[in-house]
PQR file with spaces between the fields and no chain letter, atoms N, CA, C, O and H, PARSE charges and radii, in Angstrom:
ATOM       1  N    PHE     1       6.303  -16.405    5.302 -0.4000 1.5000
ATOM       2  CA   PHE     1       5.341  -15.530    5.485 -0.0000 2.0000
ATOM       3  C    PHE     1       4.477  -15.279    6.794  0.5500 1.7000
ATOM       4  O    PHE     1       4.224  -16.217    7.551 -0.5500 1.4000
ATOM       5  N    GLY     2       4.029  -13.977    7.042 -0.4000 1.5000
ATOM       6  CA   GLY     2       3.038  -14.087    8.129 -0.0000 2.0000
ATOM       7  C    GLY     2       1.537  -14.139    7.627  0.5500 1.7000
ATOM       8  O    GLY     2       1.234  -14.801    6.634 -0.5500 1.4000
ATOM       9  H    GLY     2       4.234  -13.216    6.427  0.4000 1.0000
ATOM      10  N    PRO     3       0.768  -13.536    8.231 -0.5600 1.5000
ATOM      11  CA   PRO     3      -0.645  -13.859    7.907  0.2800 2.0000
ATOM      12  C    PRO     3      -0.685  -12.669    6.824  0.5500 1.7000
ATOM      13  O    PRO     3       0.091  -11.719    6.725 -0.5500 1.4000
ATOM      14  N    PHE     4      -1.868  -13.005    5.996 -0.4000 1.5000
ATOM      15  CA   PHE     4      -2.272  -12.100    4.923 -0.0000 2.0000
ATOM      16  C    PHE     4      -3.099  -10.784    5.301  0.5500 1.7000
ATOM      17  O    PHE     4      -3.989  -10.828    6.150 -0.5500 1.4000
ATOM      18  H    PHE     4      -2.499  -13.777    6.076  0.4000 1.0000
ATOM      19  N    ILE     5      -2.783   -9.701    4.675 -0.4000 1.5000
ATOM      20  CA   ILE     5      -3.453   -8.610    5.292 -0.0000 2.0000
ATOM      21  C    ILE     5      -4.123   -7.874    4.209  0.5500 1.7000
ATOM      22  O    ILE     5      -3.477   -7.577    3.204 -0.5500 1.4000
ATOM      23  H    ILE     5      -2.060   -9.666    3.985  0.4000 1.0000
ATOM      24  N    TYR     6      -5.285   -7.574    4.321 -0.4000 1.5000
ATOM      25  CA   TYR     6      -6.196   -6.743    3.168 -0.0000 2.0000
ATOM      26  C    TYR     6      -6.200   -5.378    3.959  0.5500 1.7000
ATOM      27  O    TYR     6      -6.341   -5.176    5.165 -0.5500 1.4000
ATOM      28  H    TYR     6      -5.809   -7.815    5.138  0.4000 1.0000
ATOM      29  N    ARG     7      -5.985   -4.431    2.825 -0.4000 1.5000
ATOM      30  CA   ARG     7      -6.191   -3.108    3.454 -0.0000 2.0000
ATOM      31  C    ARG     7      -6.948   -2.422    2.164  0.5500 1.7000
ATOM      32  O    ARG     7      -6.549   -2.616    1.015 -0.5500 1.4000
ATOM      33  H    ARG     7      -5.870   -4.595    1.845  0.4000 1.0000
ATOM      34  N    TYR     8      -7.939   -1.705    2.438 -0.4000 1.5000
ATOM      35  CA   TYR     8      -8.481   -0.477    1.369 -0.0000 2.0000
ATOM      36  C    TYR     8      -7.773    0.527    1.355  0.5500 1.7000
ATOM      37  O    TYR     8      -7.458    1.092    2.402 -0.5500 1.4000
ATOM      38  H    TYR     8      -8.264   -1.548    3.370  0.4000 1.0000
ATOM      39  N    VAL     9      -7.429    0.897    0.299 -0.4000 1.5000
ATOM      40  CA   VAL     9      -6.549    2.182   -0.231 -0.0000 2.0000
ATOM      41  C    VAL     9      -7.455    3.459   -0.541  0.5500 1.7000
ATOM      42  O    VAL     9      -8.021    3.580   -1.627 -0.5500 1.4000
ATOM      43  H    VAL     9      -7.685    0.438   -0.552  0.4000 1.0000
ATOM      44  N    ALA    10      -7.564    4.469    0.550 -0.4000 1.5000
ATOM      45  CA   ALA    10      -8.650    5.065    0.678 -0.0000 2.0000
ATOM      46  C    ALA    10      -7.929    6.483    0.024  0.5500 1.7000
ATOM      47  O    ALA    10      -8.712    7.327   -0.411 -0.5500 1.4000
ATOM      48  H    ALA    10      -7.104    4.371    1.432  0.4000 1.0000
ATOM      49  N    THR    11      -6.415    6.773   -0.058 -0.4000 1.5000
ATOM      50  CA   THR    11      -5.673    7.941   -0.673 -0.0000 2.0000
ATOM      51  C    THR    11      -4.536    7.299   -1.484  0.5500 1.7000
ATOM      52  O    THR    11      -4.074    6.171   -1.314 -0.5500 1.4000
ATOM      53  H    THR    11      -5.778    6.088    0.295  0.4000 1.0000
ATOM      54  N    ARG    12      -4.138    8.281   -2.465 -0.4000 1.5000
ATOM      55  CA   ARG    12      -3.153    7.778   -3.131 -0.0000 2.0000
ATOM      56  C    ARG    12      -1.960    7.577   -2.528  0.5500 1.7000
ATOM      57  O    ARG    12      -1.484    8.521   -1.898 -0.5500 1.4000
ATOM      58  H    ARG    12      -4.514    9.198   -2.603  0.4000 1.0000
ATOM      59  N    ARG    13      -1.171    6.199   -2.602 -0.4000 1.5000
ATOM      60  CA   ARG    13      -0.077    6.075   -1.658 -0.0000 2.0000
ATOM      61  C    ARG    13       1.097    5.262   -2.385  0.5500 1.7000
ATOM      62  O    ARG    13       0.872    4.445   -3.278 -0.5500 1.4000
ATOM      63  H    ARG    13      -1.558    5.432   -3.114  0.4000 1.0000
ATOM      64  N    ALA    14       2.296    5.558   -1.933 -0.4000 1.5000
ATOM      65  CA   ALA    14       3.338    5.238   -2.674 -0.0000 2.0000
ATOM      66  C    ALA    14       3.696    3.789   -2.234  0.5500 1.7000
ATOM      67  O    ALA    14       3.459    3.404   -1.089 -0.5500 1.4000
ATOM      68  H    ALA    14       2.479    6.222   -1.208  0.4000 1.0000
ATOM      69  N    LEU    15       4.224    3.064   -3.097 -0.4000 1.5000
ATOM      70  CA   LEU    15       4.998    1.668   -2.779 -0.0000 2.0000
ATOM      71  C    LEU    15       6.127    1.478   -3.292  0.5500 1.7000
ATOM      72  O    LEU    15       6.175    1.547   -4.520 -0.5500 1.4000
ATOM      73  H    LEU    15       4.417    3.377   -4.027  0.4000 1.0000
ATOM      74  N    ASP    16       7.160    1.234   -2.675 -0.4000 1.5000
ATOM      75  CA   ASP    16       8.302    1.275   -3.073 -0.0000 2.0000
ATOM      76  C    ASP    16       9.016   -0.082   -3.510  0.5500 1.7000
ATOM      77  O    ASP    16       9.159   -0.898   -2.600 -0.5500 1.4000
ATOM      78  H    ASP    16       7.121    1.178   -1.678  0.4000 1.0000
ATOM      79  N    THR    17       9.456   -0.419   -4.694 -0.4000 1.5000
ATOM      80  CA   THR    17       9.924   -1.527   -5.012 -0.0000 2.0000
ATOM      81  C    THR    17      11.566   -1.497   -5.577  0.5500 1.7000
ATOM      82  O    THR    17      12.239   -0.485   -5.771 -0.5500 1.4000
ATOM      83  H    THR    17       9.339    0.244   -5.434  0.4000 1.0000
ATOM      84  N    SER    18      11.884   -2.585   -5.727 -0.4000 1.5000
ATOM      85  CA   SER    18      13.495   -2.597   -6.064 -0.0000 2.0000
ATOM      86  C    SER    18      13.716   -1.833   -7.501  0.5500 1.7000
ATOM      87  O    SER    18      14.797   -1.309   -7.769 -0.5500 1.4000
ATOM      88  H    SER    18      11.337   -3.407   -5.569  0.4000 1.0000
ATOM      89  N    LEU    19      12.582   -1.816   -8.416 -0.4000 1.5000
ATOM      90  CA   LEU    19      12.843   -1.155   -9.469 -0.0000 2.0000
ATOM      91  C    LEU    19      12.260    0.295   -9.645  0.5500 1.7000
ATOM      92  O    LEU    19      12.290    0.910  -10.711 -0.5500 1.4000
ATOM      93  H    LEU    19      11.703   -2.242   -8.198  0.4000 1.0000
ATOM      94  N    GLY    20      11.732    0.760   -8.486 -0.4000 1.5000
ATOM      95  CA   GLY    20      11.185    2.007   -8.538 -0.0000 2.0000
ATOM      96  C    GLY    20       9.931    2.108   -7.679  0.5500 1.7000
ATOM      97  O    GLY    20       9.320    1.117   -7.278 -0.5500 1.4000
ATOM      98  H    GLY    20      11.707    0.261   -7.620  0.4000 1.0000
ATOM      99  N    ARG    21       9.566    3.442   -7.407 -0.4000 1.5000
ATOM     100  CA   ARG    21       8.126    3.977   -6.780 -0.0000 2.0000
ATOM     101  C    ARG    21       6.993    3.648   -7.739  0.5500 1.7000
ATOM     102  O    ARG    21       7.018    4.137   -8.868 -0.5500 1.4000
ATOM     103  H    ARG    21      10.062    4.246   -7.732  0.4000 1.0000
ATOM     104  N    VAL    22       6.066    2.901   -7.384 -0.4000 1.5000
ATOM     105  CA   VAL    22       4.595    3.197   -8.047 -0.0000 2.0000
ATOM     106  C    VAL    22       3.682    3.452   -7.108  0.5500 1.7000
ATOM     107  O    VAL    22       3.961    3.461   -5.909 -0.5500 1.4000
ATOM     108  H    VAL    22       6.046    2.503   -6.466  0.4000 1.0000
ATOM     109  N    TRP    23       2.462    3.692   -7.600 -0.4000 1.5000
ATOM     110  CA   TRP    23       1.449    4.352   -6.869 -0.0000 2.0000
ATOM     111  C    TRP    23       0.129    3.553   -6.757  0.5500 1.7000
ATOM     112  O    TRP    23      -0.434    3.014   -7.709 -0.5500 1.4000
ATOM     113  H    TRP    23       2.236    3.685   -8.574  0.4000 1.0000
ATOM     114  N    LEU    24      -0.220    3.546   -5.694 -0.4000 1.5000
ATOM     115  CA   LEU    24      -1.670    3.019   -5.570 -0.0000 2.0000
ATOM     116  C    LEU    24      -3.115    3.998   -5.526  0.5500 1.7000
ATOM     117  O    LEU    24      -3.344    4.841   -4.659 -0.5500 1.4000
ATOM     118  H    LEU    24       0.238    3.983   -4.920  0.4000 1.0000
ATOM     119  N    GLU    25      -3.846    3.722   -6.469 -0.4000 1.5000
ATOM     120  CA   GLU    25      -4.915    4.798   -6.416 -0.0000 2.0000
ATOM     121  C    GLU    25      -6.165    4.687   -5.460  0.5500 1.7000
ATOM     122  O    GLU    25      -6.515    3.532   -5.218 -0.5500 1.4000
ATOM     123  H    GLU    25      -3.660    3.037   -7.174  0.4000 1.0000
ATOM     124  N    PRO    26      -6.735    5.479   -5.007 -0.5600 1.5000
ATOM     125  CA   PRO    26      -7.858    5.470   -4.060  0.2800 2.0000
ATOM     126  C    PRO    26      -8.731    4.473   -4.627  0.5500 1.7000
ATOM     127  O    PRO    26      -9.000    4.393   -5.825 -0.5500 1.4000
ATOM     128  N    GLY    27      -9.087    3.850   -3.876 -0.4000 1.5000
ATOM     129  CA   GLY    27     -10.441    2.980   -4.194 -0.0000 2.0000
ATOM     130  C    GLY    27     -10.085    1.633   -4.577  0.5500 1.7000
ATOM     131  O    GLY    27     -10.921    0.843   -5.015 -0.5500 1.4000
ATOM     132  H    GLY    27      -8.868    3.915   -2.903  0.4000 1.0000
ATOM     133  N    SER    28      -8.725    1.320   -4.406 -0.4000 1.5000
ATOM     134  CA   SER    28      -8.101   -0.091   -4.914 -0.0000 2.0000
ATOM     135  C    SER    28      -7.903   -0.872   -3.629  0.5500 1.7000
ATOM     136  O    SER    28      -8.197   -0.421   -2.522 -0.5500 1.4000
ATOM     137  H    SER    28      -8.046    1.962   -4.050  0.4000 1.0000
ATOM     138  N    ALA    29      -7.416   -2.001   -3.831 -0.4000 1.5000
ATOM     139  CA   ALA    29      -7.419   -3.020   -2.642 -0.0000 2.0000
ATOM     140  C    ALA    29      -5.799   -3.474   -2.663  0.5500 1.7000
ATOM     141  O    ALA    29      -5.169   -3.593   -3.713 -0.5500 1.4000
ATOM     142  H    ALA    29      -7.177   -2.368   -4.730  0.4000 1.0000
ATOM     143  N    LEU    30      -5.318   -3.674   -1.531 -0.4000 1.5000
ATOM     144  CA   LEU    30      -4.246   -4.216   -1.275 -0.0000 2.0000
ATOM     145  C    LEU    30      -4.123   -5.450   -0.572  0.5500 1.7000
ATOM     146  O    LEU    30      -4.755   -5.475    0.484 -0.5500 1.4000
ATOM     147  H    LEU    30      -5.830   -3.578   -0.678  0.4000 1.0000
ATOM     148  N    LEU    31      -3.459   -6.524   -0.874 -0.4000 1.5000
ATOM     149  CA   LEU    31      -3.230   -7.430   -0.119 -0.0000 2.0000
ATOM     150  C    LEU    31      -1.667   -8.024    0.153  0.5500 1.7000
ATOM     151  O    LEU    31      -0.927   -8.254   -0.803 -0.5500 1.4000
ATOM     152  H    LEU    31      -2.945   -6.504   -1.732  0.4000 1.0000
ATOM     153  N    TYR    32      -1.361   -8.186    1.158 -0.4000 1.5000
ATOM     154  CA   TYR    32       0.111   -8.487    1.468 -0.0000 2.0000
ATOM     155  C    TYR    32       0.278   -9.143    2.684  0.5500 1.7000
ATOM     156  O    TYR    32      -0.566   -9.256    3.573 -0.5500 1.4000
ATOM     157  H    TYR    32      -1.962   -7.999    1.935  0.4000 1.0000
ATOM     158  N    SER    33       1.544   -9.615    2.668 -0.4000 1.5000
ATOM     159  CA   SER    33       2.105  -10.486    3.882 -0.0000 2.0000
ATOM     160  C    SER    33       3.152   -9.727    4.643  0.5500 1.7000
ATOM     161  O    SER    33       3.786   -8.860    4.042 -0.5500 1.4000
ATOM     162  H    SER    33       2.230   -9.523    1.946  0.4000 1.0000
ATOM     163  N    VAL    34       3.378   -9.956    5.835 -0.4000 1.5000
ATOM     164  CA   VAL    34       4.532   -9.607    6.476 -0.0000 2.0000
ATOM     165  C    VAL    34       5.514  -10.537    6.230  0.5500 1.7000
ATOM     166  O    VAL    34       5.263  -11.730    6.405 -0.5500 1.4000
ATOM     167  H    VAL    34       2.862  -10.660    6.323  0.4000 1.0000
ATOM     168  N    GLY    35       6.607  -10.168    5.846 -0.4000 1.5000
ATOM     169  CA   GLY    35       7.855  -11.071    5.500 -0.0000 2.0000
ATOM     170  C    GLY    35       8.632  -11.739    6.782  0.5500 1.7000
ATOM     171  O    GLY    35       8.116  -11.988    7.872 -0.5500 1.4000
ATOM     172  H    GLY    35       6.810   -9.199    5.703  0.4000 1.0000
ATOM     173  N    GLN    36       9.804  -11.940    6.452 -0.4000 1.5000
ATOM     174  CA   GLN    36      10.594  -12.710    7.555 -0.0000 2.0000
ATOM     175  C    GLN    36      10.811  -12.001    8.909  0.5500 1.7000
ATOM     176  O    GLN    36      11.044  -12.586    9.967 -0.5500 1.4000
ATOM     177  H    GLN    36      10.223  -11.738    5.567  0.4000 1.0000
ATOM     178  N    ASP    37      10.687  -10.437    8.711 -0.4000 1.5000
ATOM     179  CA   ASP    37      11.045   -9.944    9.917 -0.0000 2.0000
ATOM     180  C    ASP    37       9.750   -9.810   10.861  0.5500 1.7000
ATOM     181  O    ASP    37       9.738   -9.179   11.918 -0.5500 1.4000
ATOM     182  H    ASP    37      10.498   -9.963    7.851  0.4000 1.0000
ATOM     183  N    HIS    38       8.726  -10.465   10.338 -0.4000 1.5000
ATOM     184  CA   HIS    38       7.069  -10.558   11.141 -0.0000 2.0000
ATOM     185  C    HIS    38       6.739   -9.328   11.633  0.5500 1.7000
ATOM     186  O    HIS    38       5.831   -9.247   12.460 -0.5500 1.4000
ATOM     187  H    HIS    38       8.736  -10.978    9.480  0.4000 1.0000
ATOM     188  N    GLU    39       7.448   -8.155   11.185 -0.4000 1.5000
ATOM     189  CA   GLU    39       6.750   -6.682   11.188 -0.0000 2.0000
ATOM     190  C    GLU    39       5.807   -6.097   10.344  0.5500 1.7000
ATOM     191  O    GLU    39       6.301   -6.064    9.217 -0.5500 1.4000
ATOM     192  H    GLU    39       8.186   -8.221   10.513  0.4000 1.0000
ATOM     193  N    ASP    40       4.538   -5.556   10.349 -0.4000 1.5000
ATOM     194  CA   ASP    40       3.814   -5.053    9.327 -0.0000 2.0000
ATOM     195  C    ASP    40       4.298   -3.624    9.018  0.5500 1.7000
ATOM     196  O    ASP    40       4.228   -2.720    9.851 -0.5500 1.4000
ATOM     197  H    ASP    40       4.137   -5.583   11.265  0.4000 1.0000
ATOM     198  N    GLY    41       4.800   -3.465    7.758 -0.4000 1.5000
ATOM     199  CA   GLY    41       5.253   -2.268    7.518 -0.0000 2.0000
ATOM     200  C    GLY    41       4.107   -1.589    6.638  0.5500 1.7000
ATOM     201  O    GLY    41       4.281   -0.851    5.668 -0.5500 1.4000
ATOM     202  H    GLY    41       4.857   -4.199    7.081  0.4000 1.0000
ATOM     203  N    LEU    42       3.159   -1.913    7.073 -0.4000 1.5000
ATOM     204  CA   LEU    42       1.668   -1.656    6.133 -0.0000 2.0000
ATOM     205  C    LEU    42       2.193   -1.134    4.793  0.5500 1.7000
ATOM     206  O    LEU    42       2.180    0.030    4.394 -0.5500 1.4000
ATOM     207  H    LEU    42       3.018   -2.512    7.861  0.4000 1.0000
ATOM     208  N    ALA    43       2.717   -2.364    4.103 -0.4000 1.5000
ATOM     209  CA   ALA    43       3.201   -2.341    2.503 -0.0000 2.0000
ATOM     210  C    ALA    43       3.662   -1.184    2.011  0.5500 1.7000
ATOM     211  O    ALA    43       3.137   -0.890    0.937 -0.5500 1.4000
ATOM     212  H    ALA    43       2.728   -3.309    4.428  0.4000 1.0000
ATOM     213  N    GLY    44       4.561   -0.319    2.466 -0.4000 1.5000
ATOM     214  CA   GLY    44       5.091    0.660    2.296 -0.0000 2.0000
ATOM     215  C    GLY    44       6.151    0.583    1.067  0.5500 1.7000
ATOM     216  O    GLY    44       6.435    1.455    0.246 -0.5500 1.4000
ATOM     217  H    GLY    44       4.988   -0.558    3.338  0.4000 1.0000
ATOM     218  N    GLU    45       6.641   -0.727    1.202 -0.4000 1.5000
ATOM     219  CA   GLU    45       7.811   -1.491    0.679 -0.0000 2.0000
ATOM     220  C    GLU    45       7.426   -2.502    0.071  0.5500 1.7000
ATOM     221  O    GLU    45       6.565   -3.109    0.708 -0.5500 1.4000
ATOM     222  H    GLU    45       6.410   -1.436    1.869  0.4000 1.0000
ATOM     223  N    HIS    46       7.794   -3.138   -1.281 -0.4000 1.5000
ATOM     224  CA   HIS    46       7.711   -4.599   -1.402 -0.0000 2.0000
ATOM     225  C    HIS    46       8.932   -5.111   -1.730  0.5500 1.7000
ATOM     226  O    HIS    46       9.724   -4.525   -2.468 -0.5500 1.4000
ATOM     227  H    HIS    46       8.494   -2.645   -1.799  0.4000 1.0000
ATOM     228  N    VAL    47       9.140   -6.233   -1.195 -0.4000 1.5000
ATOM     229  CA   VAL    47      10.384   -6.989   -1.041 -0.0000 2.0000
ATOM     230  C    VAL    47      10.339   -8.551   -2.039  0.5500 1.7000
ATOM     231  O    VAL    47       9.308   -9.127   -2.387 -0.5500 1.4000
ATOM     232  H    VAL    47       8.497   -6.709   -0.595  0.4000 1.0000
ATOM     233  N    PRO    48      11.328   -8.852   -2.249 -0.5600 1.5000
ATOM     234  CA   PRO    48      11.088  -10.110   -2.664  0.2800 2.0000
ATOM     235  C    PRO    48      10.959  -11.154   -1.753  0.5500 1.7000
ATOM     236  O    PRO    48      11.504  -10.979   -0.663 -0.5500 1.4000
ATOM     237  N    ILE    49      10.078  -12.706   -2.034 -0.4000 1.5000
ATOM     238  CA   ILE    49       9.802  -13.329   -1.185 -0.0000 2.0000
ATOM     239  C    ILE    49      11.131  -14.045   -0.547  0.5500 1.7000
ATOM     240  O    ILE    49      11.884  -14.718   -1.250 -0.5500 1.4000
ATOM     241  H    ILE    49       9.635  -12.848   -2.919  0.4000 1.0000
ATOM     242  N    GLY    50      11.359  -13.824    0.939 -0.4000 1.5000
ATOM     243  CA   GLY    50      12.380  -14.521    1.567 -0.0000 2.0000
ATOM     244  C    GLY    50      13.108  -13.434    2.108  0.5500 1.7000
ATOM     245  O    GLY    50      14.112  -13.725    2.757 -0.5500 1.4000
ATOM     246  H    GLY    50      10.747  -13.277    1.510  0.4000 1.0000
ATOM     247  N    ALA    51      12.762  -12.061    1.954 -0.4000 1.5000
ATOM     248  CA   ALA    51      13.665  -10.877    2.202 -0.0000 2.0000
ATOM     249  C    ALA    51      12.930  -10.314    3.292  0.5500 1.7000
ATOM     250  O    ALA    51      11.752  -10.642    3.435 -0.5500 1.4000
ATOM     251  H    ALA    51      11.946  -11.824    1.426  0.4000 1.0000
ATOM     252  N    THR    52      13.573   -9.358    4.226 -0.4000 1.5000
ATOM     253  CA   THR    52      12.978   -8.782    5.465 -0.0000 2.0000
ATOM     254  C    THR    52      12.138   -7.426    4.810  0.5500 1.7000
ATOM     255  O    THR    52      12.621   -6.543    4.101 -0.5500 1.4000
ATOM     256  H    THR    52      14.529   -9.091    4.110  0.4000 1.0000
ATOM     257  N    GLY    53      10.916   -7.544    5.222 -0.4000 1.5000
ATOM     258  CA   GLY    53       9.992   -6.701    4.716 -0.0000 2.0000
ATOM     259  C    GLY    53       8.723   -7.183    4.778  0.5500 1.7000
ATOM     260  O    GLY    53       8.412   -8.126    5.506 -0.5500 1.4000
ATOM     261  H    GLY    53      10.523   -8.261    5.798  0.4000 1.0000
ATOM     262  N    ASP    54       7.645   -6.356    3.764 -0.4000 1.5000
ATOM     263  CA   ASP    54       6.596   -6.747    3.301 -0.0000 2.0000
ATOM     264  C    ASP    54       6.225   -7.356    1.979  0.5500 1.7000
ATOM     265  O    ASP    54       6.621   -6.654    1.048 -0.5500 1.4000
ATOM     266  H    ASP    54       7.898   -5.590    3.173  0.4000 1.0000
ATOM     267  N    VAL    55       5.563   -8.484    1.589 -0.4000 1.5000
ATOM     268  CA   VAL    55       5.355   -8.894    0.418 -0.0000 2.0000
ATOM     269  C    VAL    55       4.221   -8.560   -0.174  0.5500 1.7000
ATOM     270  O    VAL    55       3.204   -9.003    0.360 -0.5500 1.4000
ATOM     271  H    VAL    55       5.241   -9.054    2.345  0.4000 1.0000
ATOM     272  N    VAL    56       4.077   -7.809   -1.267 -0.4000 1.5000
ATOM     273  CA   VAL    56       2.655   -7.654   -2.034 -0.0000 2.0000
ATOM     274  C    VAL    56       2.209   -8.669   -2.922  0.5500 1.7000
ATOM     275  O    VAL    56       2.968   -9.069   -3.805 -0.5500 1.4000
ATOM     276  H    VAL    56       4.903   -7.449   -1.701  0.4000 1.0000
ATOM     277  N    ILE    57       0.989   -9.162   -2.781 -0.4000 1.5000
ATOM     278  CA   ILE    57       0.321  -10.128   -3.500 -0.0000 2.0000
ATOM     279  C    ILE    57      -0.415   -9.414   -4.480  0.5500 1.7000
ATOM     280  O    ILE    57      -0.077   -9.486   -5.661 -0.5500 1.4000
ATOM     281  H    ILE    57       0.372   -8.838   -2.063  0.4000 1.0000
ATOM     282  N    TRP    58      -1.473   -8.671   -4.084 -0.4000 1.5000
ATOM     283  CA   TRP    58      -2.092   -7.892   -5.014 -0.0000 2.0000
ATOM     284  C    TRP    58      -2.457   -6.496   -4.723  0.5500 1.7000
ATOM     285  O    TRP    58      -2.957   -6.278   -3.619 -0.5500 1.4000
ATOM     286  H    TRP    58      -1.748   -8.613   -3.125  0.4000 1.0000
ATOM     287  N    PRO    59      -2.288   -5.529   -5.530 -0.5600 1.5000
ATOM     288  CA   PRO    59      -2.279   -5.760   -7.130  0.2800 2.0000
ATOM     289  C    PRO    59      -1.045   -6.290   -7.669  0.5500 1.7000
ATOM     290  O    PRO    59      -0.098   -5.770   -7.079 -0.5500 1.4000
ATOM     291  N    PRO    60      -0.719   -7.016   -8.446 -0.5600 1.5000
ATOM     292  CA   PRO    60       0.762   -7.709   -9.112  0.2800 2.0000
ATOM     293  C    PRO    60       1.621   -6.688   -9.361  0.5500 1.7000
ATOM     294  O    PRO    60       1.396   -5.816  -10.200 -0.5500 1.4000
ATOM     295  N    VAL    61       2.739   -6.753   -8.579 -0.4000 1.5000
ATOM     296  CA   VAL    61       3.815   -5.321   -8.771 -0.0000 2.0000
ATOM     297  C    VAL    61       4.315   -5.381  -10.002  0.5500 1.7000
ATOM     298  O    VAL    61       4.546   -4.270  -10.479 -0.5500 1.4000
ATOM     299  H    VAL    61       2.922   -7.462   -7.898  0.4000 1.0000
ATOM     300  N    LYS    62       4.578   -6.348  -10.725 -0.4000 1.5000
ATOM     301  CA   LYS    62       4.723   -6.118  -12.272 -0.0000 2.0000
ATOM     302  C    LYS    62       3.806   -5.396  -12.872  0.5500 1.7000
ATOM     303  O    LYS    62       4.309   -4.646  -13.709 -0.5500 1.4000
ATOM     304  H    LYS    62       4.390   -7.250  -10.337  0.4000 1.0000
ATOM     305  N    THR    63       2.674   -5.316  -12.786 -0.4000 1.5000
ATOM     306  CA   THR    63       1.567   -4.740  -13.484 -0.0000 2.0000
ATOM     307  C    THR    63       1.564   -3.214  -12.925  0.5500 1.7000
ATOM     308  O    THR    63       1.215   -2.291  -13.663 -0.5500 1.4000
ATOM     309  H    THR    63       2.265   -5.924  -12.106  0.4000 1.0000
ATOM     310  N    LEU    64       1.882   -3.046  -11.875 -0.4000 1.5000
ATOM     311  CA   LEU    64       2.155   -1.659  -11.441 -0.0000 2.0000
ATOM     312  C    LEU    64       3.365   -0.986  -12.082  0.5500 1.7000
ATOM     313  O    LEU    64       3.385    0.117  -12.629 -0.5500 1.4000
ATOM     314  H    LEU    64       2.165   -3.795  -11.276  0.4000 1.0000
ATOM     315  N    LEU    65       4.228   -1.723  -11.941 -0.4000 1.5000
ATOM     316  CA   LEU    65       5.465   -1.277  -12.514 -0.0000 2.0000
ATOM     317  C    LEU    65       5.331   -0.675  -14.198  0.5500 1.7000
ATOM     318  O    LEU    65       5.671    0.404  -14.682 -0.5500 1.4000
ATOM     319  H    LEU    65       4.212   -2.619  -11.497  0.4000 1.0000
ATOM     320  N    ARG    66       4.683   -1.890  -14.813 -0.4000 1.5000
ATOM     321  CA   ARG    66       4.496   -1.618  -16.256 -0.0000 2.0000
ATOM     322  C    ARG    66       3.610   -0.432  -16.512  0.5500 1.7000
ATOM     323  O    ARG    66       3.801    0.308  -17.478 -0.5500 1.4000
ATOM     324  H    ARG    66       4.407   -2.766  -14.420  0.4000 1.0000
ATOM     325  N    LYS    67       2.541   -0.235  -15.557 -0.4000 1.5000
ATOM     326  CA   LYS    67       1.669    0.995  -15.758 -0.0000 2.0000
ATOM     327  C    LYS    67       2.392    2.357  -15.313  0.5500 1.7000
ATOM     328  O    LYS    67       1.958    3.452  -15.670 -0.5500 1.4000
ATOM     329  H    LYS    67       2.386   -0.836  -14.773  0.4000 1.0000
ATOM     330  N    GLU    68       3.502    2.205  -14.525 -0.4000 1.5000
ATOM     331  CA   GLU    68       4.075    3.348  -14.258 -0.0000 2.0000
ATOM     332  C    GLU    68       5.217    3.917  -15.340  0.5500 1.7000
ATOM     333  O    GLU    68       5.735    5.034  -15.315 -0.5500 1.4000
ATOM     334  H    GLU    68       3.855    1.315  -14.236  0.4000 1.0000
ATOM     335  N    GLY    69       5.451    2.910  -16.235 -0.4000 1.5000
ATOM     336  CA   GLY    69       6.495    2.956  -17.083 -0.0000 2.0000
ATOM     337  C    GLY    69       7.986    2.460  -16.950  0.5500 1.7000
ATOM     338  O    GLY    69       9.001    2.697  -17.606 -0.5500 1.4000
ATOM     339  H    GLY    69       5.031    2.003  -16.255  0.4000 1.0000
ATOM     340  N    HIS    70       7.712    1.647  -15.799 -0.4000 1.5000
ATOM     341  CA   HIS    70       9.073    0.896  -15.600 -0.0000 2.0000
ATOM     342  C    HIS    70       9.429   -0.371  -16.535  0.5500 1.7000
ATOM     343  O    HIS    70       8.516   -1.036  -17.025 -0.5500 1.4000
ATOM     344  H    HIS    70       6.888    1.454  -15.267  0.4000 1.0000
ATOM     345  N    SER    71      10.665   -0.656  -16.746 -0.4000 1.5000
ATOM     346  CA   SER    71      11.013   -1.729  -17.590 -0.0000 2.0000
ATOM     347  C    SER    71      11.530   -2.723  -16.072  0.5500 1.7000
ATOM     348  O    SER    71      12.002   -2.375  -14.990 -0.5500 1.4000
ATOM     349  H    SER    71      11.407   -0.116  -16.348  0.4000 1.0000
ATOM     350  N    SER    72      11.181   -3.997  -16.627 -0.4000 1.5000
ATOM     351  CA   SER    72      11.392   -5.135  -15.628 -0.0000 2.0000
ATOM     352  C    SER    72      12.129   -6.060  -16.276  0.5500 1.7000
ATOM     353  O    SER    72      12.455   -7.100  -15.704 -0.5500 1.4000
ATOM     354  H    SER    72      10.797   -4.279  -17.506  0.4000 1.0000
């Protein structure tokens, strides 16, 4: 992991996961860490721990997937 990064979500934005796309609503918070590539992808895509890309910590990705109707 790299450092934790906190972002305020000002507008509705997509977060791509291995199980599909979920949406972050305006006014929510996003806490993530850069992955093994050490590059900040602005948490546009969530990857499992140990993969190249960003790892979303909050909100819990499983909760977002359930809310969007994805089965995990």
